[in-house]
C-alpha positions as CSV (number, residue, x, y, z in Angstrom):
1,F,-3.9,13.5,10.1
2,L,-5.4,11.8,13.3
3,E,-2.9,9.6,15.2
4,T,-3.6,7.3,18.1
5,S,-1.9,6.7,21.3
6,M,0.8,4.0,21.6
7,S,-1.6,1.4,22.9
8,A,-3.8,1.6,19.9
9,N,-0.8,1.3,17.6
10,M,-0.5,-2.2,19.1
11,G,-4.1,-3.2,18.4
12,I,-6.1,-1.9,21.5
13,P,-9.3,-0.1,20.2
14,T,-9.0,3.6,20.1
15,G,-11.3,6.4,21.2
16,V,-10.0,8.8,18.5
17,A,-12.9,10.7,16.8
18,P,-13.2,12.9,13.7
19,V,-12.7,16.6,14.0
20,V,-16.0,18.5,13.6
21,D,-17.1,22.0,13.3
22,A,-19.6,23.9,15.6
23,A,-22.4,22.3,13.8
24,G,-21.1,18.8,14.3
25,R,-20.1,18.4,10.6
26,P,-16.8,16.5,10.1
27,D,-14.0,18.2,8.3
28,G,-13.7,16.7,4.8
29,L,-9.9,16.8,4.7
30,Q,-9.1,14.2,7.3
31,V,-7.0,11.0,7.3
32,F,-6.8,8.3,10.0
33,A,-2.9,8.0,10.4
34,P,-2.1,5.3,13.1
35,H,1.2,3.5,13.4
36,A,1.5,-0.2,13.2
37,Y,4.3,-2.0,15.3
38,D,4.5,-5.3,16.9
39,I,5.7,-5.4,20.5
40,V,9.1,-6.5,19.5
41,V,9.9,-3.2,17.8
42,D,13.1,-1.5,18.9
43,T,14.4,-4.8,20.4
44,A,17.0,-7.3,19.3
45,D,14.1,-9.7,18.7
46,L,12.7,-8.1,15.5
47,A,12.6,-11.5,13.8
48,L,10.2,-12.8,16.3
49,A,7.4,-10.5,15.2
50,S,4.0,-12.3,15.2
51,D,1.9,-12.4,12.1
52,E,-1.2,-12.9,14.3
53,R,-0.5,-9.8,16.4
54,L,0.2,-7.7,13.2
55,E,-3.1,-9.0,11.7
56,L,-4.9,-7.7,14.8
57,I,-3.3,-4.3,14.6
58,Y,-4.1,-3.8,10.9
59,R,-7.7,-5.1,11.4
60,R,-8.4,-2.8,14.2
61,H,-7.0,0.2,12.2
62,A,-9.1,-0.8,9.2
63,E,-12.3,-1.0,11.5
64,T,-11.5,2.5,12.9
65,G,-11.1,4.0,9.4
66,K,-14.4,2.5,8.3
67,K,-16.2,3.7,11.5
68,M,-14.9,7.2,10.9
69,N,-15.5,7.1,7.2
70,M,-11.8,8.0,6.5
71,P,-9.0,6.8,4.4
72,V,-6.2,5.1,6.4
73,L,-2.6,6.1,6.1
74,I,-0.3,3.9,8.2
75,G,2.0,6.9,9.4
76,E,4.7,4.5,10.6
77,W,5.5,0.9,10.3
78,G,8.6,-1.2,10.1
79,A,11.7,0.1,12.1
80,L,13.2,-3.2,10.8
81,G,16.9,-2.2,11.5
82,G,19.1,-3.0,8.6
83,G,16.4,-5.2,6.9
84,S,18.2,-8.5,7.4
85,P,17.0,-11.6,5.6
86,E,15.4,-13.2,8.8
87,I,13.2,-10.1,9.1
88,L,12.0,-10.3,5.4
89,P,8.9,-12.5,6.2
90,T,7.8,-9.9,8.6
91,A,8.2,-7.1,6.2
92,R,6.2,-9.0,3.6
93,F,3.5,-9.7,5.9
94,N,3.1,-6.0,6.7
95,I,2.8,-5.2,3.1
96,A,0.2,-8.1,2.6
97,M,-1.9,-6.4,5.4
98,I,-1.5,-2.9,3.9
99,E,-2.6,-4.2,0.4
100,K,-5.4,-6.2,1.8
101,Y,-7.0,-3.2,3.5
102,L,-6.0,-0.7,0.7
103,M,-4.1,1.5,3.1
104,G,-1.5,4.2,2.4
105,E,1.8,3.8,4.2
106,T,5.1,5.3,5.1
107,Y,8.0,3.2,6.3
108,W,10.0,4.4,9.3
109,D,13.7,3.8,9.2
110,Y,16.8,5.0,11.0
111,S,19.6,3.2,9.3
112,R,22.1,3.6,6.4
113,N,21.9,1.9,3.1
114,L,18.3,0.9,3.2
115,D,18.4,0.0,-0.5
116,K,21.2,-2.6,0.3
117,G,19.1,-4.8,2.7
118,A,17.0,-7.8,2.0
119,C,13.8,-6.0,2.8
120,F,14.3,-3.3,0.0
121,E,12.0,-5.4,-2.2
122,V,9.1,-4.5,-0.1
123,F,9.7,-0.8,-0.6
124,A,10.7,-1.0,-4.3
125,R,7.4,-2.9,-5.1
126,P,4.6,-2.3,-7.7
127,F,1.8,-0.1,-6.6
128,P,-1.2,1.8,-8.2
129,A,0.0,5.5,-8.3
130,R,-3.3,6.9,-9.8
131,I,-6.5,4.9,-10.4
132,N,-9.5,6.0,-12.7
133,G,-12.4,5.1,-10.4
134,L,-12.4,2.9,-7.4
135,L,-9.4,0.6,-6.4
136,T,-10.9,-2.6,-5.2
137,A,-7.9,-4.8,-4.7
138,Y,-4.1,-5.2,-5.4
139,R,-1.5,-7.6,-4.4
140,T,2.1,-8.4,-4.7
141,D,3.3,-12.0,-4.6
142,F,6.8,-11.7,-3.7
143,G,7.6,-15.4,-4.2
144,S,6.6,-15.5,-7.9
145,G,7.1,-11.8,-8.7
146,K,3.5,-11.5,-9.8
147,F,1.5,-8.3,-9.3
148,T,-2.2,-7.9,-9.7
149,C,-4.4,-4.8,-9.6
150,I,-8.2,-4.6,-9.9
151,W,-10.4,-1.4,-10.1
152,K,-13.7,-0.3,-11.3
153,E,-13.4,2.6,-13.7
154,A,-15.6,5.8,-13.4
155,P,-17.2,6.7,-16.8
156,E,-17.0,10.4,-16.0
157,V,-13.3,10.4,-15.4
158,T,-11.1,10.9,-18.4
159,A,-7.7,10.7,-16.7
160,P,-5.8,7.4,-17.2
161,S,-4.8,4.9,-14.4
162,K,-1.0,4.9,-13.7
163,I,0.7,1.9,-12.1
164,Y,4.4,1.8,-11.0
165,L,6.4,-1.3,-11.9
166,P,9.9,-1.7,-10.6
167,K,12.5,-3.1,-13.1
168,R,12.7,-6.4,-11.2
169,I,9.0,-7.0,-12.0
170,F,8.7,-5.4,-15.4
171,A,10.3,-7.7,-17.9
172,G,8.6,-5.9,-20.9
173,S,5.3,-4.9,-22.3
174,D,4.7,-8.6,-23.1
175,A,4.6,-9.4,-19.3
176,V,1.7,-6.9,-18.7
177,R,-1.8,-8.2,-19.2
178,L,-4.8,-6.0,-19.2
179,N,-8.5,-7.3,-19.1
180,P,-10.5,-6.0,-20.6
181,P,-7.9,-4.5,-22.9
182,G,-9.9,-1.5,-24.0
183,K,-7.5,1.0,-25.8
184,G,-4.5,-0.7,-24.2
185,F,-1.7,0.9,-22.2
186,M,1.5,2.8,-22.7
187,V,4.8,2.4,-20.7
188,E,6.5,5.4,-19.5
189,P,10.1,5.4,-18.0
190,V,10.3,6.8,-14.4
191,P,12.3,10.0,-14.8
192,G,15.7,9.6,-13.3
193,D,15.4,5.8,-12.8
194,D,17.0,3.0,-14.6
195,G,14.5,0.5,-15.8
196,N,11.6,1.3,-13.5
197,V,8.3,2.2,-15.4
198,Y,4.8,3.5,-15.2
199,V,2.1,1.5,-17.0
200,V,-0.5,4.1,-18.2
201,V,-3.8,2.6,-18.9
202,A,-6.3,4.5,-21.1
203,P,-9.8,4.6,-19.7
204,T,-12.7,2.8,-21.4
205,G,-15.2,5.5,-20.6
206,Q,-17.5,2.8,-19.0
207,A,-18.1,1.5,-15.5
208,V,-16.3,-1.7,-16.0
209,E,-13.9,-3.7,-13.8
210,R,-10.3,-3.8,-15.1
211,T,-7.6,-6.1,-14.1
212,L,-3.9,-5.6,-14.7
213,T,-1.4,-8.4,-14.0
214,A,2.5,-8.2,-14.5
215,N,5.3,-10.5,-13.7
């Protein structure tokens, strides 16, 4: 996991480079893992975070990941205190960037009762846990509660796709639409949870684009 200096975590281009062996070949098990924080982090002005500054940070991280041919995991983002309502738009925008650039992410928090704050919806959100083939897009519309996931299946892969839906999104199987439907999908309860589910999509065995929506 390659991290950057603090300046790069705020959008300044980084000089980080892949780890290579004596022959100059990059190690195949590498991930670019920068942080993403606006300059107001750790201050009383969290609600003044700028979408424009955050967009620059995520765009720069995506450019670096592409240049190094590595997946990107945002090793830290957030630090939104108790997740009060006035900070919710910033939390949603961070997720919009993470989804746009198909990044992995881990949220940083140092507070109690994270699940009681207004921002908890951005953590307990739908996400593609496993994808048969190549994930090309996914998006959560927090206003309408609609979730969309698009991927291109790999004919040689027999494993199903598996998409997590929290109970506030999943109103029942009728609220899930799959195109093309193929052999359809199954709904599995998440062990130990109350109402959260996985939608398990059987593969078609063809190189087709599939779209799942839920709300």
